[in-house]
N, C-alpha and C positions, 0 to 999 in steps of 0.2 A: 189079564187084560189083553185084548187083541187090538192091533193097529187097524184103523178104519180109513186110512188114507192110502190110495194106491194109484199107480199108473195103469192105464188100460192095456190089457194084453192085445196082441195083434189079432187073436182069434175073435175078440169081442168087437172089433171095429167093423161097422157095416160098410156095404159097398158105396153108399152115398158119401160116407166120410172119406173113404179112399179117393173118391172122385174129387172131393174138395182139396185133398192133399196133392193130387195130380195137377189140378188146375193151378193151385198156388205154386207148386214146383215149376210148372211150365212158365208161368208169369215171371217167376224169379230168374229162371234160366234165360228167358228172352231179355230181361233187363241186364243181366250180367254179360250176355253175349251180344248186346246191341252193336258194338263196333264191328262185329264180324258178320252178323246176320242182316243188318240194315243195308239197303242198296247204296246209300250215299251218306256223306258226313252231314250232321244236322244243320250246320251253318252254310253249307255249300249252295251257292246260287247257280242253278243249272243253265238257264237261258232267260234273262230278265225280259226279253221280248217275246219269244215263242212260247215259253212255259210259265209265264206270269199268270197266277190264279187259274191254273188248268184244272178242269174237273177230273174226278177219278177216272182212271183208264187202266188198261193192262200194264202199261209202262209205269204208271204211278197210281197204285190201287187206292190210296187215300188222297190223291190230287196233290197240287202244289199251292203254296201261299203267294202273297203279293210280291214276295222277293224271289219267286221261282224255286223255293226250297221244298224238297220232298217231305210231305206231311207224315208219311209212314216212317221215314227215318227219324223224324223229329219225335214222333210218339214213342218209338222204341228207345231212343236215347233219353226221352223224358221219363220213361219208366225207371231208368237207373237213378235219376235225380230224385224223383218223387218218392219212390219206394225206399231208396237209401236214406233220404232225408227223414222219412217217417220212422224207419227202424232205428236210426241213430238217436233221434230226439226221444223216442219212447224208451230206449235202453237207458239213456241218461236219466229220464224221469223215474224209471223203475229203481235204479241204483239210489238216487236221492231219496225217493219215497220209502224204500225199504230201510235205508240207514236212519232216516228221521223217525220212522215208525218204531224201529228197534230201540233207539235212544229214548223215545217217549214211553214205551212199554216198560223198560227196565230202570228208568230214572226214579229218584225219590218222589214221593207223593206230590210235594209242592211243585217241584220242577216239572213233573209230568203234567200236572194241571195247567201250568203256564204254557207248555208246549202244545197241549190239546186245544187250548183257547186260541193260540196263534194259528193253528190249522183251521179252526172255525172261522176266524177272520179272513184268512186267505181264500177259503172256499166261498165266502160270501161276495167276493169281488169277481165280476164277470171276466173270465179269462180273455175272451175275444176283444173286449174293450181295452184291456191292458195291452194286448199285442198290437192293436191298431194304434194306440197312443204311442207306444214305444217305437214301433217301426216308422211312424210319421215323424217322431221327434229325432230319432237317430239317423234317419236318411237311409239311402241304399246300403244294404248289408250283404256280406258274402254268404255263401251257402253255409259254411261252418258257424258263422256268427248267428245266423238264423236258427241253426240246430241248437246252439247253446240257449238262445232266447226262448225257443219253444220248449226245450227240455226243462229249463229252470222255472217255467211257469206251468208245467204240466204234471207235477209230482204230488200235489196236495191230496188228491183223492186216494192215491196209492198209499200215502202215509197213513191216512185215516183207516183204510182197510187193514193194513199190516198191523197197526196198533191194536185194533179190535181183535184180530185173529191171534196175535201174540198174548193178549190178555186172557183169551180163552184157553190157549194151549198151555200157558203156565199153570193153569188150575187142573190140568189133566194128570192122571196118575203117573205116567212115564216121566213127565217133567218134575213132578214132586219127588219121585224116586231118585232122579238124577241130582236134584238139589240136596236131598237127604244124604246122598253119598259124597257130597262135597264138591260136585262139579261146579267149576267157576261159571260166571254168567256168560263170558265170551264163548267158552266151549259149549255151554248149554245151547246158546243161540245157533252157533255155526254147525254143530254136529247133530243136534237133536230137534231143533225148532225150524231152522231154515229149510230143511227138506220138506217139511209139512207146508211151507208157504209156496212151494214150487207150483202146484196146481192153480192156486189163487193168482199168482203172478203171471202164469201162462195165459189164463183167461183174461185178466185185466189188460195185459200187454197186447193181446190180439185185438180187443176192442179199441185200445188206445191207438194202434197203428191205423185202423180204419178212420178214426177221428182225425188223426194227424194228416193223413193223405188229403182228406177233404179240407182241412184247415190250410195246408200249404197251397192247395189249388185256389182257395178263396183269396188268400193274401196275395198270391202272385197275380191273380186276375185283377185285383185292385191296384197293382203296381207297387205293393208294399212288401212283397216277398222276394222270391228269386228273380233276378233282373235279367232282361234280354241282353245279349242274344242266347244266353244259356237256355237250353230246351228243357222245360219241365211241363207237366200237363197243364199247370196253371198259366204259364207264360204263353203256351200255344193257344189256350182259350182266349187269352187277352189279344193275341194277334188277329183272331177272327171275329172279335166282338163287334167291330164297327161295320162288318159286311156280312152278317149272318144270313141275310136273305139271298144275296147273290153268290156267296162263297160259303155255303153251309158246311161243307166238308172240313173246313179248318177248325170249326168248333165241335162238330158232331163226333168225330173220331176220338179226339182227346177227352171229350166229355164222357163218351161211352167207356173209355179205358178207366177214367176216374171212378165212375159209378160202378163198373164191374169190380175193380179192386176193393172199393169200400164194401160193396155187398158181399164179396167173397170173404173178406176178413170178418165181417159181422156174422155170417153163417158159420164160419169156422170157429169163431168164439162161442157161439151157441152150441156147436157140436162138442167142443172141448168141455164146456161147462156140464153138458149132459153126460159126457163120458166119465168125468170125475165124480159127479154128485152121487150116482146110484151105487157106487162101489160098496158103501157101508150097508145099504139095504140088501144088495144082491148077495153079500157074504163072500164075494171073491176078493181076497186080500192079497196084495203083493207088497210087502213092506218096503218102505223107502230106505236107501242106504243110510247107515249111521244112526238109525232110530233104536231106542230101547224097546224090545219086544219080549213079553213074557208069554208063557204057554197056558196060563190060567184061563178059565172059561168065565171070566167076569161078564156080567150083562153089559151090553153097550149102552144101556140107558144111563149109566153113570157119566157118560161123556157125550151128551146130546149136542154140545156146542162144537163138536169136532168138525173139521172141514169136510169130512166124508158124509156128514148128515146133509141130505138134500136141501132142507129148508134153511139150515144154517149157511150152507155154501151159497145159495142163491141170494141170501141177505148180504153176504160178505163180498160178493163179486158182481156188483152191478155194472152196467155199461158205463163207460167213461165218455 
């Protein structure tokens, strides 16, 4: 039996994919280095008389807002908040979803059925309505409280995908062989099955980051997310919402940053999914660490539900 789940080698990555990583890395570096590369502090009022709502210029490429704050500085600092918020919330969701999915897949039949139906119920409730209701009821929340709220409401789809994938992996020959050798369930999951979930989680997480960036911007724009004067892309959009005709730059630049980040994450998710899926077909196999691999030449048709199978992978890793 040969292992058909692999990480793409550097030689197989096309130039367009490298460009995506470069753009994503540049955006991340700008967000991290915002305190050093931005011209001004995000809350600093430069000159409330002379620089109030100033149009873009050489001194202020993105203009200033109604409080004479430099919009470029606010967009750069907003990247720290918006991207950091999305990454933290998605990471929390992936941990919760993977844990719940593993418990569901390995639980006794009756318990597993109950856990699966609970996920079905959770997925039937619109997440956006839940977030709007909770943020309106709880009132203004801190950034970390919002991270917890978004993370705790965003793991249901991941749990379903992980459960389905583990159900399939447990029927594969390497998992059956490990169980026959007396490998305990916890070790089977952590050492032999979890590495096979990495591609699925990477793709799911990338799409989830894009979704969460847009979600944070929408909540903050409505006044239910991150609160002023903290600069996030959503709060900057809210600052210019009432004067978009006369002060268009206040909404255009953070809007473009939000659209660009979401689009970049979606394209990157598609690229990752395409990179992982063809590995089984192409026959280029790089075993993941900790997996049981034999050198026999069994036909891969016995394991069509593997994550390396393109059709299976695309069914298991939809956009979130």
